[in-house]
C-alpha positions as CSV (number, residue, x, y, z in Angstrom):
1,M,105.4,95.1,126.9
2,S,105.7,96.5,123.4
3,K,108.5,95.8,121.1
4,F,109.8,98.6,118.8
5,M,109.7,97.7,115.2
6,R,110.3,99.4,111.9
7,I,108.4,99.2,108.7
8,L,110.6,99.8,105.6
9,V,108.9,100.8,102.4
10,F,110.7,100.3,99.1
11,F,109.1,101.7,96.0
12,D,109.7,102.2,92.3
13,L,107.0,104.2,90.7
14,P,107.0,105.6,87.1
15,V,107.2,109.4,86.7
16,V,107.0,109.7,82.9
17,S,103.5,111.2,82.5
18,K,102.0,114.0,84.5
19,R,99.5,111.6,86.1
20,E,102.4,109.3,87.2
21,R,104.4,112.2,88.7
22,K,101.3,113.3,90.6
23,A,100.7,109.8,91.9
24,Y,104.3,109.5,93.0
25,T,104.3,112.9,94.7
26,K,101.0,112.1,96.5
27,F,102.4,108.7,97.7
28,R,105.7,110.3,98.9
29,R,103.8,113.0,100.7
30,F,101.6,110.4,102.4
31,L,104.7,108.6,103.7
32,L,106.2,111.8,105.1
33,N,102.9,112.9,106.7
34,D,102.5,109.5,108.2
35,G,105.8,109.7,110.0
36,Y,108.1,107.9,107.6
37,V,111.7,109.1,107.1
38,M,113.7,108.8,103.9
39,L,116.5,106.3,104.3
40,Q,117.6,106.5,100.7
41,Y,115.9,107.5,97.5
42,S,112.6,105.6,97.3
43,V,113.3,103.8,100.6
44,Y,111.5,105.0,103.7
45,Y,111.1,103.7,107.2
46,R,108.8,104.3,110.2
47,I,109.2,103.3,113.9
48,C,106.2,101.5,115.4
49,N,105.6,100.7,119.0
50,G,104.5,97.0,118.8
51,E,102.7,94.7,116.3
52,E,99.4,96.5,116.7
53,A,100.9,99.8,115.4
54,V,102.6,97.9,112.6
55,Q,99.3,96.5,111.4
56,K,97.7,100.0,111.7
57,H,100.3,101.5,109.5
58,M,100.3,98.6,107.0
59,K,96.6,99.1,106.6
60,R,97.2,102.8,105.9
61,L,99.8,101.9,103.3
62,H,97.3,99.7,101.5
63,Q,94.8,102.4,101.6
64,N,97.2,104.8,99.9
65,I,98.6,102.7,97.1
66,P,98.9,104.9,94.0
67,P,96.7,104.0,90.9
68,V,99.7,103.5,88.6
69,N,102.0,100.7,87.6
70,G,105.2,100.2,89.5
71,A,106.3,98.3,92.6
72,I,105.9,98.9,96.3
73,R,107.3,96.5,98.9
74,T,107.4,96.5,102.7
75,L,109.6,94.8,105.2
76,K,108.9,94.7,109.0
77,V,112.0,94.4,111.2
78,T,112.7,94.7,114.9
79,E,114.6,97.6,116.2
80,K,117.5,95.2,116.9
81,Q,117.6,93.9,113.3
82,F,117.4,97.5,112.0
83,E,120.4,98.5,114.1
84,K,122.4,95.6,112.6
85,M,122.0,97.0,109.1
86,G,125.4,97.5,107.5
87,I,126.4,100.5,105.4
88,L,128.7,99.6,102.5
89,L,129.1,103.1,101.2
90,G,128.1,106.4,102.7
91,K,127.1,107.1,106.3
92,A,124.0,107.0,108.6
93,S,121.8,110.0,108.2
94,P,121.3,112.4,111.2
95,N,117.6,111.1,111.3
96,E,118.8,107.5,111.8
97,N,121.0,108.5,114.7
98,I,118.2,110.4,116.3
99,D,115.6,107.8,115.7
100,S,117.7,105.0,117.3
101,K,117.6,106.9,120.6
102,I,113.9,107.5,120.7
103,T,112.1,105.7,123.5
104,D,109.0,107.7,124.0
105,F,106.0,107.4,121.6
106,F,102.7,109.2,121.6
């Protein structure tokens, strides 16, 4: 039995030069094309069906690290842990509400 998990990606990449903006855009596009959803500005998450899927997507992240200075961090959490996240200001995005009800993965 697989356990649903989420990978959270937090990044702070410079966008001062044209090269940096291009690297930022390419990394953000990679995240979106790989099934990540924006939670907040520079914070994205992806649902995975089990540890094997988490490892596959972590490898893909490593393969797409932009060639600029900055910071990228990841955090793997279970679905139950993600659901316990508190919101201090604002509200859950429509995607968060939809994603929490997903039970079928390809």
